[in-house]
C-alpha positions as CSV (number, residue, x, y, z in Angstrom):
1,X,7.7,2.0,8.2
2,X,7.2,1.7,4.5
3,X,6.4,-1.6,2.8
4,X,6.3,-2.6,-0.9
5,X,3.2,-4.8,-1.3
6,X,2.7,-7.1,-4.2
7,X,-0.7,-8.7,-4.7
8,X,-3.1,-10.1,-7.3
9,X,-6.7,-9.1,-7.5
10,X,-8.9,-12.0,-6.6
11,X,-11.1,-13.5,-9.2
12,X,-14.3,-11.5,-9.6
13,X,-13.2,-8.7,-7.3
14,X,-12.0,-6.1,-9.8
15,X,-15.4,-4.4,-10.2
16,X,-16.0,-4.4,-6.5
17,X,-12.6,-2.8,-5.9
18,X,-13.3,-0.2,-8.6
19,X,-16.6,0.7,-6.8
20,X,-15.0,0.8,-3.4
21,X,-12.4,3.3,-4.8
22,X,-15.1,5.3,-6.6
23,X,-17.3,5.7,-3.6
24,X,-14.3,6.1,-1.3
25,X,-15.5,3.1,0.9
26,X,-12.2,1.3,0.5
27,X,-10.8,0.9,4.0
28,X,-13.9,2.3,5.7
29,X,-13.6,1.7,9.4
30,X,-9.8,1.3,9.4
31,X,-7.6,3.6,11.5
32,X,-5.5,3.9,8.3
33,X,-8.4,6.0,6.8
34,X,-7.7,7.5,3.4
35,X,-4.4,5.6,3.1
36,X,-6.0,2.9,1.1
37,X,-7.3,5.4,-1.6
38,X,-3.8,7.0,-1.7
39,X,-2.2,3.6,-2.2
40,X,-4.5,2.6,-5.0
41,X,-4.0,6.1,-6.7
42,X,-0.2,5.4,-6.8
43,X,-0.4,1.6,-7.4
44,X,1.2,0.0,-10.6
45,X,0.0,-3.0,-12.4
46,X,2.7,-5.2,-13.9
47,X,2.5,-7.1,-17.2
48,X,1.8,-10.4,-15.3
49,X,-1.2,-8.8,-13.6
50,X,0.3,-8.3,-10.2
51,X,-0.3,-5.0,-8.5
52,X,2.4,-3.2,-6.5
53,X,2.0,-0.3,-4.1
54,X,3.9,1.4,-1.2
55,X,2.1,1.1,2.1
56,X,2.8,3.0,5.3
57,X,2.2,1.0,8.5
58,X,3.0,1.5,12.1
59,X,1.9,-2.0,13.4
60,X,4.4,-4.3,15.0
61,X,3.3,-6.9,12.4
62,X,3.4,-5.4,8.9
63,X,0.0,-4.5,7.7
64,X,-1.7,-6.0,10.7
65,X,-4.5,-3.4,10.6
66,X,-4.6,-3.1,6.8
67,X,-4.3,-6.7,5.7
68,X,-8.0,-7.7,6.3
69,X,-9.2,-4.7,4.2
70,X,-6.8,-5.6,1.3
71,X,-7.6,-9.3,1.4
72,X,-11.2,-8.6,0.5
73,X,-9.9,-7.7,-2.9
74,X,-6.4,-9.1,-3.2
75,X,-4.4,-12.2,-2.7
76,X,-1.3,-10.7,-1.1
77,X,1.9,-12.3,-2.3
78,X,4.6,-10.3,-0.6
79,X,5.1,-7.5,1.9
80,X,8.7,-6.3,1.9
81,X,10.4,-3.6,3.9
82,X,10.7,-0.7,1.3
83,X,13.9,0.5,2.9
84,X,16.4,-0.2,5.7
85,X,14.7,-0.1,9.1
86,X,17.9,1.4,10.6
87,X,17.3,4.6,8.5
88,X,13.6,4.8,9.3
89,X,13.2,7.7,11.9
90,X,10.0,6.2,13.2
91,X,11.5,2.7,13.4
92,X,14.8,3.7,15.0
93,X,13.0,5.9,17.6
94,X,14.4,9.3,16.6
95,X,11.0,10.7,15.4
96,X,7.8,9.0,16.3
97,X,5.3,8.9,13.4
98,X,8.0,10.2,11.0
99,X,6.5,8.2,8.2
100,X,3.5,10.6,8.1
101,X,5.6,13.5,6.7
102,X,8.7,11.6,5.4
103,X,9.9,12.0,1.7
104,X,10.5,8.3,1.6
105,X,7.1,7.6,0.2
106,X,7.5,10.1,-2.6
107,X,10.9,8.6,-3.6
108,X,9.5,5.1,-3.5
109,X,6.4,6.0,-5.5
110,X,8.7,7.8,-8.0
111,X,10.6,4.4,-8.4
112,X,7.3,2.6,-8.6
113,X,6.1,4.8,-11.4
114,X,8.8,3.2,-13.6
115,X,7.2,-0.2,-13.1
116,X,4.3,-1.5,-15.1
117,X,1.4,0.9,-15.8
118,X,-1.0,2.9,-13.8
119,X,-3.3,0.6,-11.9
120,X,-7.0,1.0,-12.9
121,X,-9.3,-1.7,-11.5
């Protein structure tokens, strides 16, 4: 399933996040692997300082696996379904793990590119 995440960088964590992205240690140890780096490469920063990104997650609770990794750097404000669950092939059972190769992320990231500016910690 795809989620639209909105968060704020925690005070004093911008440099640490920048380093974790640069040395590719962001999300180290998570089953989500390189997804964290992908998310930050496509994230957008809004004028009010919030950061938005599209997240793929297969957990029964949205971002159950990823949230502890994000919360090191961010105060997560919202996690919203990025599209209708009924049309998600993984969620409705027609194609397990469909989100791995679905064009939904590209479409959502295209929409997100119109928001704010490129996020650079």
